[in-house]
C-alpha positions in Angstrom: 0.1 -0.1 0.2 2.7 2.5 1.1 4.2 1.6 -2.9 1.3 2.5 -4.7 1.2 5.7 -2.4 4.4 6.6 -3.4 3.5 6.0 -6.9 0.9 7.6 -7.1 2.6 11.0 -5.7 5.5 10.4 -7.9 3.0 10.6 -10.7 1.5 13.4 -9.8 4.7 15.6 -9.5 5.6 14.4 -12.5 2.3 16.1 -14.1 3.5 19.1 -12.4 6.0 20.5 -14.8 7.9 19.3 -17.9 10.7 17.2 -17.9 12.8 20.4 -19.0 11.3 22.3 -16.1 11.8 19.9 -14.0 15.5 19.5 -15.0 15.8 23.8 -15.2 14.9 24.2 -11.7 16.2 21.1 -10.2 19.7 21.9 -11.5 19.6 25.3 -9.3 17.4 24.0 -6.5 19.3 20.7 -5.3 23.3 22.4 -5.3 21.9 25.5 -3.5 20.2 23.1 -0.9 23.7 21.0 -0.9 25.2 23.8 -0.2 23.6 26.0 2.4 23.7 22.3 4.5 27.0 21.6 3.8 27.8 24.7 5.2 26.0 24.2 8.4 27.7 20.8 9.0 31.1 23.0 8.5 30.1 24.8 11.5 28.5 22.0 13.3 31.7 19.6 13.3 33.9 22.9 14.1 32.3 23.9 17.3 34.6 23.2 20.2 31.8 20.6 21.4 30.9 18.8 18.9 27.5 17.0 19.3 26.6 13.2 19.1 24.3 12.1 16.7 21.1 13.3 18.2 22.4 16.5 18.9 24.1 16.9 14.8 20.6 16.3 13.7 19.0 18.9 16.0 21.1 21.6 15.0 21.0 20.6 11.3 16.8 20.3 11.1 16.4 23.8 10.5 18.7 24.3 7.8 17.2 21.1 6.2 13.6 22.3 6.4 13.8 25.6 5.3 15.8 24.8 1.6 13.1 22.2 1.6 10.7 24.3 1.9 12.4 27.1 -0.3 12.6 24.2 -2.8 9.2 23.3 -3.2 7.9 27.1 -3.0 9.4 27.4 -5.9 8.0 24.2 -7.7 4.7 24.7 -6.2 5.1 28.6 -7.8 5.9 27.2 -11.2 3.7 24.9 -11.5 0.7 27.0 -10.7 2.1 30.1 -12.7 1.7 29.1 -16.7 1.4 32.3 -18.8 4.4 33.5 -20.5 4.3 37.1 -18.9 3.8 35.9 -15.6 6.7 32.7 -16.1 8.9 35.7 -17.2 8.7 37.9 -14.2 8.8 34.2 -12.3 12.1 33.6 -13.4 13.7 36.5 -13.1 12.4 36.1 -8.8 13.6 32.7 -9.4 17.1 33.4 -10.3 17.4 36.8 -8.2 16.5 34.9 -5.4 19.0 31.9 -6.0 21.5 34.6 -5.8 20.9 36.2 -3.1 20.3 33.5 -0.8 24.3 31.6 -1.5 26.1 35.5 -1.1 23.5 35.7 2.3 24.3 32.3 3.8 27.8 32.6 2.8 27.8 35.7 4.4 26.7 34.7 7.4 29.1 31.3 7.3 32.3 33.1 7.3 30.9 35.7 10.0 30.1 33.3 12.3 33.6 31.5 11.6 35.7 34.9 12.3 33.3 36.3 15.2 31.4 33.3 16.3 28.3 35.3 16.1 25.2 35.1 13.7 24.6 37.7 10.9 21.8 39.9 11.7 19.6 42.1 9.6 20.7 45.2 11.1 24.4 44.1 10.2 23.3 43.4 6.6 22.0 46.9 6.6 24.8 48.4 7.9 27.3 46.7 6.0 25.1 48.5 2.7 24.5 52.2 4.2 28.3 52.1 5.3 30.1 50.0 2.8 32.6 52.8 2.1 34.0 52.4 5.6 34.0 49.0 6.7 35.0 47.8 2.9 38.5 47.2 4.5 36.9 44.9 7.1 35.6 42.6 4.6 38.7 43.0 2.7 40.2 41.7 5.4 38.6 38.2 5.6 38.1 37.9 1.8 40.4 35.8 0.1 41.0 35.2 -3.7 39.5 31.5 -3.0 36.5 33.5 -1.7 36.0 35.7 -4.6 36.8 32.7 -7.0 34.0 30.9 -4.8 31.3 33.3 -5.4 32.2 34.1 -8.7 31.6 30.4 -9.6 28.3 30.4 -7.8 27.0 33.9 -9.1 28.0 32.6 -13.0 26.3 29.1 -12.0 23.0 30.9 -10.8 22.4 32.5 -13.7 23.7 30.4 -16.4 23.8 26.7 -15.0 20.2 25.7 -15.1 20.0 26.2 -19.1 23.1 24.7 -19.4 22.3 21.7 -17.8 18.9 21.6 -19.3 20.5 21.6 -22.9 22.8 18.6 -22.1 19.8 16.6 -20.5 17.2 17.2 -23.2 19.8 18.0 -26.0 17.9 21.3 -26.9 18.1 24.9 -24.8 15.1 25.6 -22.6 13.8 28.5 -20.4 10.9 28.0 -18.4 9.3 30.9 -19.2 6.0 29.2 -21.2 4.4 25.7 -21.0 1.9 24.5 -23.3 -1.4 23.6 -22.1 -2.1 26.4 -19.7 -3.9 26.7 -17.8 -2.8 23.4 -15.6 -5.4 20.5 -15.0 -7.4 21.0 -11.5 -5.6 18.1 -10.6 -2.0 19.2 -11.1 -3.3 22.7 -9.6 -4.5 21.1 -6.5 -0.9 19.2 -6.2 0.8 22.2 -7.1 -1.0 24.3 -3.9 -0.2 21.1 -1.9 3.5 21.8 -2.5 2.8 25.1 -1.4 1.2 24.4 1.6 4.0 21.8 2.5 6.9 24.8 1.6 4.9 26.8 4.5 5.1 23.6 6.7 8.9 23.0 5.8 9.7 26.8 7.0 7.3 26.7 9.8 9.4 23.4 11.1 12.3 25.0 10.6 11.4 27.9 12.9 10.9 26.1 15.9 13.3 26.1 19.0 16.2 23.4 19.3 15.1 20.1 21.1 18.4 19.4 22.6 19.4 22.9 24.7 21.8 24.6 22.2 21.3 28.2 21.5 18.9 29.0 19.2 21.0 31.3 17.2 23.1 28.6 16.1 20.6 26.0 15.8 18.4 28.1 12.8 19.2 28.1 9.7 20.7 31.3 9.0 18.2 33.1 7.3 15.4 32.1 9.7 17.4 33.4 12.4 17.7 37.2 10.6 14.0 37.0 10.3 12.9 36.0 14.0 15.5 38.1 15.4 13.5 41.0 14.1 10.1 39.4 14.6 10.2 38.0 18.0 12.4 39.3 20.4 11.0 40.1 23.8 10.5 43.9 25.0 9.3 45.6 27.8 6.2 47.6 27.0 7.2 51.1 25.4 4.8 53.3 26.8 5.2 52.4 30.2 9.3 53.4 30.1 8.7 56.5 27.9 6.4 57.6 30.2 9.2 57.1 33.0 12.0 59.5 31.3 11.8 63.2 31.7 13.5 65.5 29.7 14.5 67.8 32.4 16.3 64.9 34.3 18.9 64.5 31.4 21.9 65.8 31.6 21.7 68.2 28.8 22.0 71.7 30.5 24.9 70.9 33.2 28.0 73.2 34.1 31.0 72.9 36.1 31.3 75.1 39.2 34.7 75.7 40.8 35.1 74.6 44.7 37.8 75.9 46.7 40.3 73.4 45.8 39.4 74.1 41.9 42.7 73.8 39.2 42.8 74.3 36.1 45.2 71.4 35.0 45.6 69.7 31.5 43.2 66.3 31.1 44.5 63.8 28.8 42.4 60.6 28.2 44.2 57.5 26.7 41.9 54.6 24.8 43.5 51.9 24.1 42.2 49.7 21.7 40.7 46.5 22.6 42.7 45.6 25.6 41.2 43.3 27.8 42.1 43.6 31.6 43.1 40.1 31.8 45.6 41.1 29.1 47.5 43.9 31.0 49.8 43.3 33.6 48.5 45.2 36.5 45.6 43.2 36.4 47.5 39.9 35.5 50.8 40.2 36.9 51.8 37.0 35.4 51.5 38.3 31.7 54.3 40.9 31.6 52.6 42.6 28.2 52.3 46.2 29.8 55.2 47.0 31.9 54.7 50.4 31.8 51.0 50.6 32.7 52.1 48.4 35.6 54.6 50.9 37.2 52.0 53.8 36.1 48.6 51.7 38.5 51.5 51.4 41.2 50.7 55.5 41.5 47.3 56.0 40.3 43.7 55.3 41.6 42.8 52.2 39.6 39.5 50.7 39.0 39.9 46.7 39.8 36.7 45.7 38.5 35.8 48.5 35.7 33.5 47.3 32.9 32.4 48.4 29.3 28.8 49.8 29.0 28.8 48.4 25.4 31.9 46.6 23.7 32.4 49.1 20.5 34.5 51.7 20.6 32.3 54.8 19.5 29.9 53.3 22.2 32.3 53.0 24.6 33.5 56.4 24.1 30.3 57.8 24.5 30.0 56.3 27.8 33.4 58.0 29.1 33.0 61.4 27.6 29.4 61.6 28.4 28.4 60.0 31.6 25.6 58.4 29.7 24.3 55.1 28.3 25.6 55.2 24.2 22.4 54.3 22.3 21.9 50.8 22.3 22.0 50.4 18.3 24.2 49.5 15.1 22.7 52.4 13.2 25.3 54.9 15.1 23.1 57.5 16.2 25.6 58.7 18.5 27.1 60.6 15.9 23.8 61.8 14.3 23.8 66.1 15.1 23.3 66.7 18.8 21.9 63.4 19.4 24.0 62.4 23.0 21.6 63.2 25.9 24.4 65.1 28.1 26.6 67.7 27.7 30.4 66.1 27.7 33.6 66.5 29.1 35.3 68.7 26.2 32.4 71.0 26.0 31.9 71.4 29.8 35.9 72.2 30.0 35.8 74.4 27.2 33.3 76.6 29.1 36.2 77.0 31.7 38.5 78.0 29.1 40.3 74.6 27.9 41.1 74.0 24.2 40.5 70.6 23.1 42.2 68.1 20.5 41.6 64.6 19.6 43.8 62.2 17.8 43.7 58.7 16.4 45.5 57.0 14.2 42.7 55.2 12.4 41.1 56.6 9.2 38.2 59.3 9.9 35.5 58.0 7.8 35.5 54.6 9.7 31.9 55.1 11.8 31.7 58.8 11.1 34.4 59.5 13.9 34.8 63.1 12.7 31.0 63.7 13.7 31.0 62.0 16.8 34.0 63.6 17.7 32.3 67.1 17.4 29.2 65.5 18.9 31.8 65.0 22.0 32.9 69.1 21.9 36.0 68.6 20.6 37.7 72.0 18.5 40.4 70.3 16.9 40.2 66.7 15.2 43.2 64.9 13.8 42.7 61.6 12.4 45.1 59.5 10.3 44.1 61.5 7.3 46.1 64.8 8.7 49.5 62.8 9.6 52.3 62.0 7.4 52.6 58.1 7.2 56.3 58.3 5.9 58.4 56.0 8.1 55.4 54.3 9.5 53.4 51.0 9.0 49.7 50.1 8.3 48.8 47.5 10.9 45.3 46.7 9.8 42.5 47.5 7.6 42.0 51.0 8.8 45.1 52.2 10.9 48.5 52.5 11.2 51.1 52.3 14.4 50.4 54.0 17.0 53.7 56.0 17.2 52.2 58.0 14.0 50.3 60.2 16.8 53.3 61.2 18.5 55.0 64.0 16.3 50.9 65.8 15.3 50.8 65.6 19.5 54.1 67.4 20.1 53.2 70.0 17.8 49.9 70.9 18.9 51.4 71.0 22.9 53.9 73.2 22.0 51.5 75.6 20.1 49.1 74.9 23.1 50.0 74.0 26.5 50.5 77.6 27.6 47.2 77.3 28.8 44.7 74.3 30.3 43.8 71.4 27.3 42.1 68.4 27.3 44.2 65.7 24.5 42.6 62.6 24.1 44.3 59.6 22.5 42.5 56.5 20.6 45.4 54.0 19.2 44.2 50.9 16.9 47.1 49.0 16.8 45.6 46.3 19.0 42.1 45.9 16.8 41.9 42.8 14.9 43.9 41.5 12.7 46.7 42.0 15.2 49.9 43.1 13.5 52.5 45.3 15.1 55.2 46.9 12.9 58.2 44.8 11.3 60.9 46.4 13.4 58.7 45.8 17.1 60.6 43.1 18.5 57.9 40.6 19.6 57.9 38.3 23.0 55.9 34.7 23.4 53.2 35.6 25.7 50.9 32.3 24.4 51.6 29.1 22.7 48.3 30.1 20.7 49.2 31.8 17.4 46.5 34.6 17.6 46.4 35.4 21.0 50.1 35.4 20.9 49.4 38.2 18.0 47.0 40.4 19.7 49.2 40.0 22.9 52.0 41.6 21.4 49.9 44.1 20.0 48.9 44.9 23.7 52.9 44.8 24.3 53.3 47.4 21.2 50.8 49.8 22.6 52.3 50.2 26.1 55.4 50.9 24.4 53.4 53.8 22.8 51.7 54.9 26.1 55.4 55.0 27.3 56.7 57.2 24.9 53.5 59.2 25.3 54.2 60.3 28.9 57.9 60.6 27.9 56.7 63.5 25.2 54.4 64.8 28.3 57.8 65.3 30.6 60.3 66.5 27.8 57.5 69.8 27.1 57.2 70.3 31.1 53.5 69.3 30.8 53.3 66.5 32.8 52.9 67.9 36.2 49.9 69.8 35.4 48.2 67.1 34.0 45.5 64.7 34.7 46.1 61.4 32.8 43.3 58.5 32.3 44.5 55.3 30.9 41.2 53.1 29.8 40.3 50.1 26.9 37.8 51.3 24.9 37.0 47.3 25.5 37.7 43.7 25.5 38.5 40.9 23.0 37.3 37.6 23.0 39.5 34.8 21.4 37.0 31.7 21.6 36.7 31.3 25.3 32.9 31.4 25.1 32.5 30.6 21.2 33.3 34.6 20.1 35.6 36.2 18.8 36.6 40.2 18.8 34.8 42.3 20.7 30.9 44.0 19.5 29.1 40.6 20.8 31.8 39.5 23.5 29.6 39.7 26.5 31.6 37.7 29.0 34.5 39.2 30.9 36.9 38.9 28.3 34.6 41.4 26.2 33.5 44.0 28.8 36.2 44.1 31.5 38.8 46.6 31.1 41.8 48.4 32.5 40.9 51.7 33.8 42.9 54.1 35.9 43.5 57.8 36.6 47.1 59.1 37.4 47.5 62.6 38.9 51.0 63.2 39.8 49.9 65.3 42.6 47.8 62.3 44.4 47.8 58.6 44.8 51.4 57.7 45.8 51.8 54.2 46.1 48.8 53.6 44.6 44.9 52.9 45.2 42.7 50.3 44.0 38.7 50.5 44.0 37.5 47.2 44.5 33.4 48.1 43.6 32.4 47.1 40.1 31.9 50.2 37.9 31.6 51.3 34.4 33.0 54.1 32.5 30.5 55.7 32.7 32.8 57.1 36.3 35.1 58.8 33.8 33.2 62.1 33.5 32.4 62.5 37.1 35.9 61.4 38.4 38.0 63.8 36.1 35.5 66.5 37.4 36.0 65.7 41.0 39.6 65.6 40.6 39.9 69.0 38.9 38.1 70.6 42.1 34.5 71.2 40.2 31.1 70.2 40.9 28.7 69.8 38.4 25.3 71.9 38.5 22.4 71.5 36.5 21.7 67.7 36.0 23.4 64.6 37.1 24.9 61.7 35.1 24.7 58.0 35.5 27.9 57.6 36.8 29.5 58.8 40.3 33.2 59.9 41.2 35.6 57.2 42.2 36.8 59.8 44.9 33.3 59.2 46.6 32.4 56.3 48.6 30.7 54.2 46.2 27.9 52.0 47.1 28.0 48.7 45.1 25.0 48.6 42.6 23.8 46.3 39.8 25.6 47.5 36.6 23.8 46.5 32.9 25.7 45.9 30.0 24.8 45.0 26.4 26.4 43.5 23.2 26.0 46.0 20.0 23.9 44.1 17.8 20.1 44.8 19.2 18.2 42.1 20.8 21.7 39.9 21.0 22.5 40.3 24.9 22.5 42.0 28.1 23.9 41.3 31.2 23.4 42.5 34.6 26.9 42.2 37.2 25.8 42.8 40.9 28.8 42.3 42.7 30.4 38.8 42.0 27.5 37.6 40.7 26.4 37.8 36.6 23.3 36.9 34.7 23.5 37.1 30.9 19.8 37.0 28.9 20.5 35.7 25.1 17.3 36.7 23.7 16.5 33.2 23.1 19.7 32.8 21.0 21.3 31.2 23.9 20.9 29.7 27.4 20.3 32.1 30.2 23.6 32.3 32.1 24.3 32.7 35.5 28.0 33.0 37.4 29.5 33.4 40.6 32.3 35.4 39.5 34.0 35.2 43.0 34.8 31.0 42.1 34.1 31.2 38.4 36.1 34.4 37.2 36.6 32.9 33.9 32.6 31.8 33.4 33.0 28.5 32.9 30.0 26.9 35.0 26.7 28.2 34.5 24.6 28.5 37.5 21.3 29.5 36.1 20.0 26.0 37.4 20.4 26.8 41.1 18.6 30.3 40.8 14.8 30.7 41.8 12.7 31.5 38.9 11.4 34.1 40.3 14.8 35.8 40.7 15.6 35.6 37.2 12.4 36.8 35.8 13.3 39.5 37.6 16.8 40.1 36.6 15.5 39.7 33.0 12.7 42.5 33.3 15.3 44.8 34.9 17.8 44.0 31.8 15.0 44.5 29.3 13.8 48.1 30.7 16.9 49.4 31.4 17.5 48.5 27.4 14.1 50.3 26.9 15.0 53.0 29.5 18.1 54.2 27.3 16.3 53.8 23.9 13.6 56.0 25.3 16.7 58.5 26.9 17.7 59.1 23.1 14.3 59.5 21.4 12.6 61.6 24.0 15.9 63.5 23.7 15.5 64.1 20.0 11.8 64.8 20.1 12.7 67.9 22.6 15.4 69.1 19.7 12.8 69.1 17.0 10.2 70.5 19.5 12.9 73.6 20.7 13.3 74.1 16.9 9.9 74.6 16.0 9.5 76.6 18.7 12.0 79.4 18.4 10.6 81.0 15.0 7.3 81.5 16.9 8.8 82.8 20.2 10.6 84.8 18.1 8.1 86.7 16.5 6.1 86.7 19.7 9.4 88.6 21.2 9.3 91.3 19.0 
């Protein structure tokens, strides 16, 4: 009986399309199916923990069913549409879709292999809208083999089906018209059933993992992109927006001198991608940063400092402006007047300070010039303004950090007679971790990639020493307060993640942070209380002897007695992950992409033992809601600020008229 049913089904399928149509469609759909599934097999077999047969099938299930559904949909559509005009339009869509699908799945595959993260819709949009800025990043990861593979896929997607059909049937055939239209009633029912089957296959592909593996990995890449946009837990927006008052935002703050106020210079140094465990003051067994270690002995050091978001532009917002950065990939922070706070350079300019920002990276990356202007800097010196002769390029958007030393010296000679704020952003430790050829490397790790990275950290320490020497030689050292920090950390597969944007574990978010004042902290002071880089602005203001009026910032000065409070951290990519750090305990919410995690950092500082199962469900629900509320609050902060700016712009002409 089963054999008869199968024969009947096969007969009906044969009646859907002509032989040539079947050959044409399957010659593209079958290789596409095998290609997409093969990419997933590679990802599964190269994980840290390769699953058993059941886990393997579970992690492959979504890709198999999605691609079966994709193939069934096109077969059903070609069976339904019979006219020449309709078939022509359908054929164009078919080829376009079969071009787009392998491009997306290939991009998702290599993005995962490079970062350990899945590719999201927001990242695709960012790539398309900012391609000129990030093409160097892409070029660094794409080899000649990748381009050859992509070219072959594109060529076959366009010409392959016609060539295969010619070989199989002896005649050139393109399925733009089928004799005998419209389709017979039985064939039409079968075609509709095929389309319904396609929907069922896709629906099965969206189901969560049955073996506990993270859904972000188990699901097909395309399915994951869609679900991540439409099925993400959020707190009700009206509830949060109503709790955000524009009057409470620090947009009208000012500095007021206290009796101990002194107009001393301020220098911020952002060390690119330096995680705390890779810096000697935080890991004495690793001698990557001997100068920073000596500096820490006479500095105020935050022992447990965290970035709010492990991404450079976001981290700089937190440090400069004392508020959380926008939790998005749209570079909102670079929009005109988008930051709902007055930032440190802007505050100091009112006190007669000159302000300057140096970076050894190109100004085009992430609209850095616009961001620096938002902070309030008067002068900006990116890579394009510097003489590159004699210096080496170390990655896809920057040169070795020593290139900043001569422009810095010239600027300091011209402006060092008055109070100033100068900031330096390094780039050498950014992926793909290269030092200049003449820099003497050492062996810090047996792992090649980690060792390359540790040597870039070692190089940055040498740059830092040269920068401090420059201030001493120019007689500016004693009159300057220095803040040395990293923008974020860096991951090397400790939790299956690489680089930083979505590495919410401590290797990605725990950073060096110290305040060096030649007039105080002799013998060093250490703050054990967990803090974030939100403390930079209020601590600098406090060190200068000013107080802040007109509003409150989200961080507090490290000079004040600190009461421990929960810290909130977000991944760079929206709806990817949030973390709450409360003393030695850390909770991570992955929006369903991974299992929720809970770590006891006092016993498990490397976050290897997830003890979520020991926590009460009510407590985890409360922590998750607290994080979602915080995320929504930060989003509402920026939205309300922009609304207030638009209202001010609209109201100004009317107010002027009324006054006249």
